[in-house]
TIDOTOR-132006 format. One record per residue (C-alpha): residue number from 1; residue in one letter; x, y, z. Coordinates in steps of 0.001 Angstrom, whole numbers, plus 524288, in hexadecimal, padded with zeros to 5 digits. Layout:
<nodes>
 pos code     X     Y     Z
 NUM    a     X     Y     Z
...
</nodes>
This chain:
<nodes>
 pos code     X     Y     Z
   1    x 80000 80000 80000
   2    x 80609 80D1D 7FBF1
   3    x 807B5 81724 806A0
   4    x 809D4 82597 804E4
   5    x 80DB0 82D24 810CF
   6    x 80BE2 83B0A 80BDE
   7    x 7FE4D 840B9 80A55
   8    x 7FD93 845F1 7FC69
   9    x 7F647 8522E 7F878
  10    x 7E9AE 84F04 7F130
  11    x 7E17B 85846 7E8F3
  12    x 7D2F9 85897 7E5EE
  13    x 7CAB0 8627D 7DED1
  14    x 7C8C1 86AE5 7EAEF
  15    x 7D2AE 865F8 7F4BF
  16    x 7E0EF 863A3 7F77C
  17    x 7E362 8585F 800D3
  18    x 7F0CD 85AB9 80694
  19    x 7F878 85409 81162
  20    x 7F593 8576A 81F83
  21    x 7FF65 86141 8250A
  22    x 8021F 867AC 83224
  23    x 7FDA7 87482 82C2B
  24    x 7EFCE 86EE6 82B3F
  25    x 7EDDF 86F68 839FC
  26    x 7E6C7 87CA2 83A6B
  27    x 7DD37 878CC 82F9E
  28    x 7DA91 86B6D 83593
  29    x 7D89A 87169 842F9
  30    x 7CF34 87B9F 83D8B
  31    x 7C70A 87298 834E6
  32    x 7C798 86589 83BF5
  33    x 7C462 86ACE 84978
  34    x 7B5E2 869ED 84626
  35    x 7ABC4 86159 84CB0
  36    x 7A479 85FA1 83FC0
  37    x 7B08D 85886 83A8A
  38    x 7B55D 851AC 846C4
  39    x 7A82B 84C2C 84B13
  40    x 7A8DF 84278 83FD5
  41    x 7B6BE 83E19 842B0
  42    x 7BB72 832DF 84B1D
  43    x 7BD08 8365A 85959
  44    x 7CBD9 834CD 85854
  45    x 7CBE5 842B0 852E0
  46    x 7CCA8 84BC4 85EA9
  47    x 7C0F7 85461 861F2
  48    x 7C11D 85F0E 8661F
  49    x 7CBDF 86088 85C0D
  50    x 7D81B 86504 86357
  51    x 7DF01 871B3 85FE9
  52    x 7EA98 869D5 85AFF
  53    x 7E219 85F5D 85492
  54    x 7E632 86271 846A2
  55    x 7F4A8 86343 849F5
  56    x 7F3E5 8565D 85157
  57    x 7ECAB 84FBE 84611
  58    x 7F695 85473 83C02
  59    x 8024A 85090 8444D
  60    x 7FCBB 842EB 8469A
  61    x 7F999 840C8 83842
  62    x 806F1 84582 833A5
  63    x 80DAE 83CFF 83DE5
  64    x 80608 83107 83950
  65    x 80A04 83373 82B44
  66    x 81839 835D9 82F29
  67    x 8181D 828F9 836AD
  68    x 81444 821C9 82A3B
  69    x 8058E 8208A 82B95
  70    x 7FF55 82134 81E23
  71    x 7F614 82C72 82036
  72    x 7F1AE 83742 81734
  73    x 7EC4C 8440C 81C49
  74    x 7E6FF 84DEE 812BA
  75    x 7E297 85B96 815E9
  76    x 7D80D 860D4 80CE2
  77    x 7DA72 86E5C 80756
  78    x 7D1A6 875B6 7FDDF
  79    x 7D7E1 878A5 7F0B8
  80    x 7D92B 88742 7EF34
  81    x 7D684 88944 7FDAC
  82    x 7DF5D 88EC8 8082F
  83    x 7E674 881D7 80A34
  84    x 7DFFE 87ED2 8173D
  85    x 7DC9C 870A2 819D7
  86    x 7CDF5 86E1C 81ABD
  87    x 7CDE8 85F8C 81D65
  88    x 7D59B 85301 81EA9
  89    x 7D5C4 84527 8195C
  90    x 7DDB1 83AF7 820AC
  91    x 7E02F 82E12 819C6
  92    x 7E753 821D0 81E47
  93    x 7E696 818AD 8129D
  94    x 7EAD5 80C00 818E3
  95    x 7E6F0 80DC6 8270D
  96    x 7DBFF 803B6 82764
  97    x 7D5B5 80BE6 8321D
  98    x 7C829 806E1 83586
  99    x 7C42B 81511 837B7
 100    x 7C86A 8197F 82A45
 101    x 7D459 81D32 82274
 102    x 7CFD8 82A87 81DBA
 103    x 7CA06 835ED 8250A
 104    x 7C705 843ED 82187
 105    x 7C176 850BD 8261C
 106    x 7BE12 85D93 81F8A
 107    x 7BC3E 86B32 8252B
 108    x 7ADB7 86D82 82720
 109    x 7ACB1 87957 81E2D
 110    x 7B08E 87080 812AB
 111    x 7A682 865CE 81511
 112    x 79C90 861E7 80AA6
 113    x 7A4CE 86691 7FF31
 114    x 7A9F6 8594F 7FABF
 115    x 7B7E0 85CB1 7FECC
 116    x 7BA08 850B7 80746
 117    x 7B4E4 84781 7FCCC
 118    x 7BE5E 84DEB 7F351
 119    x 7C9B3 84C5E 7FCC8
 120    x 7C643 83E55 80057
 121    x 7C5AD 83AF2 7F1DE
 122    x 7D397 83FEE 7F02F
 123    x 7D82C 837ED 7FBD9
 124    x 7D12A 82BD2 7F6BD
 125    x 7D7B0 82DB3 7E98D
 126    x 7E4F8 82EB2 7F043
 127    x 7E236 822A0 7F886
 128    x 7DDEC 81A0B 7ED47
 129    x 7E5EA 81F1F 7E1C4
 130    x 7F2BC 822E6 7E867
 131    x 7F391 81A76 7F4A5
 132    x 7EC4E 80F22 7EE53
 133    x 7E44F 80CE8 7FAB0
 134    x 7D9F8 80245 7F92F
 135    x 7D095 8065C 803EF
 136    x 7CF48 80F8C 80F8A
 137    x 7C4C1 812B2 81979
 138    x 7BE53 81EEB 81EAC
 139    x 7B48B 82128 82991
 140    x 7AB58 82BD5 82DD2
 141    x 7A1C4 82E45 838C4
 142    x 79425 829E8 834D4
 143    x 78FA0 837DD 8373E
 144    x 799B9 83DAF 82DE0
 145    x 79191 83E74 82181
 146    x 79B6A 8470D 81A53
 147    x 7A65A 83D2A 81C2B
 148    x 79D4A 83263 81789
 149    x 79A16 83A36 80B2D
 150    x 7A898 83C09 8083A
 151    x 7AAAA 82D66 80937
 152    x 79EF6 82A9D 80082
 153    x 7A35E 83490 7F64F
 154    x 7B12B 82F19 7F60E
 155    x 7ADCE 820D2 7F41E
 156    x 7AE9D 81B3F 801D0
 157    x 7A6DF 80EFB 804C8
 158    x 79F37 80E7B 81188
 159    x 7A306 80288 81997
 160    x 79B58 8042E 82625
 161    x 79C9F 809BA 833B7
 162    x 7A755 80995 83DF2
 163    x 7A820 80EDF 84BB3
 164    x 7B019 81B58 84CA5
 165    x 7AE31 825BF 85704
 166    x 7AC4E 8338B 851D4
 167    x 7ABEA 84072 85915
 168    x 79D68 841FB 85654
 169    x 79ADC 835D7 85E98
 170    x 79850 82DD9 85251
 171    x 79EBF 82078 8534C
 172    x 79A86 81AF1 8464B
 173    x 7A284 81D63 83A0E
 174    x 7A106 81992 82BEA
 175    x 7AC2D 811FF 825D2
 176    x 7AF34 8137F 81759
 177    x 7B858 80C92 80E03
 178    x 7BEE0 8132F 8026E
 179    x 7C4B1 809E6 7F863
 180    x 7CE0F 80C01 7ED40
 181    x 7C588 803E8 7E427
 182    x 7B95F 80C13 7E6CD
 183    x 7C0D0 818FF 7E62E
 184    x 7C742 815FA 7D91F
 185    x 7BA71 8111B 7D379
 186    x 7B3B7 81DD7 7D75B
 187    x 7BF58 82644 7D345
 188    x 7C5D4 8201A 7C755
</nodes>
């Protein structure tokens, strides 16, 4: 199985997906410290979000990558914008994590514009065409309808439910499978 250790920059029609950097801490802190985002996330994410939450997250992710963990972290930036990160996609292609290999969030003011589906499509293309991944998994809180729609739009197959504690008190999550075969059939 091929392994790349550097997160490449990806481009879509409206977005640049670039590697996570220490300089993203202010934007992450500003946008991610939002109950409307965090309520749908697993309870391992701290809430209330600490003042150094973004810096701690970035340091941990960069340390994992430096230690050899195959992990990709993209920050979403609007093309033609001011360069500020507005969201994140984290992908571990060969983790085999029962709670999912890909996660994402988007700043609330950018919801319902199709941006996350666009970004996820670019990551899927990278996973299946560059890394040659066969399959990966993603999960979302049952109450997170927007995350479910992104998965449906980007070719994920619903597998069933798992138990996963979320900040909202929800303990039921949907588990989805994304396969290379299905992705390439939908996106020749």
